[in-house]
N, C-alpha and C positions, 0 to 999 in steps of 0.2 A: 504493499499500500504506500509506503514511503517513497518508493521509486516513481511512482506516477506523479507524486507531488514535486519531486525534483525535476522530472521531465517538464511538467507544467511551468515551473519557476524558470527553467531554461528557455522555454519558448516565449514567456512573457519578457524576459530580460532580452532576447533577441528582437522581438518587436519594439521594445522600448529604445534599443540602440537604433534600429532602422528609423523610427519616427524622430529620434533626436538628431540624426544625421540629417534627415530631411529638413528639419526645422533650421539646422545650422546652415544648410545650403540656400534654402529659399527664405530665410529671415530677412525682412525688409529693413529693419534697424538694427544697430549695434546691441541694443538691449535685448532683442530677440535672440541674437546669436550668443550672447553672454549666458541668458537663461538656458539656451540648449546646451552649452558647454557645462553648465552647472548641473543639468539634468543628467548628462552623460557621465559626469563624475559620481553622482549618486548611484546610477546604474552600474558603474564600474566597481563601486564599493559593494554594492549587492552581489556582483558577480564574484568578487573575492571572498565574501562571506559564504556564498554557496559552494565555492571551491573548498573552503576551509572545512565546511560540514562533510562534503563528500570524501575528502581526502583524510579527515580525522586529524588534521594538523591545525590546531587551533591557535598557533601562533600568527597566522594569517589574519586573525581577528584584530590583533594589535596593529598590523600594517593597515587594515582597513580604517581603524580608528585615526591613525596618524594621517592617513591620506584625506580623510573626512575633514579633520581639523585644518589641514593645509589647503584643502579646497575651499572651506569656508572663508578663511583669511584671504585667499586670492580673490574671491568674489567680493568681499568687503573692499579690498584695494581697487578693484576694477570699478566698483560702484563709486568710490570716492573719487576716482579719476574722472569718470564720466559725469559726476556732479559738478566738478570745477569747470569742465569744458576745455577745448583746445586754446 
């Protein structure tokens, strides 16, 4: 039963990546593209967590947490840059 849930999660992650890349390509504004990149980092964090669960190596959870923190700080820096303007 757990295998079906892992397969469903993998399919949902794949569709999330596809839609995120699509939004990144056809985004009309810079903010749209920043949100798409932020969504892709969240999806990659979920991919890392899923891999940690499947492989049984929970060290990757720490990697996902650090990646999430760095992603949050990067989005804050970009938002601050966009707020000031060129």
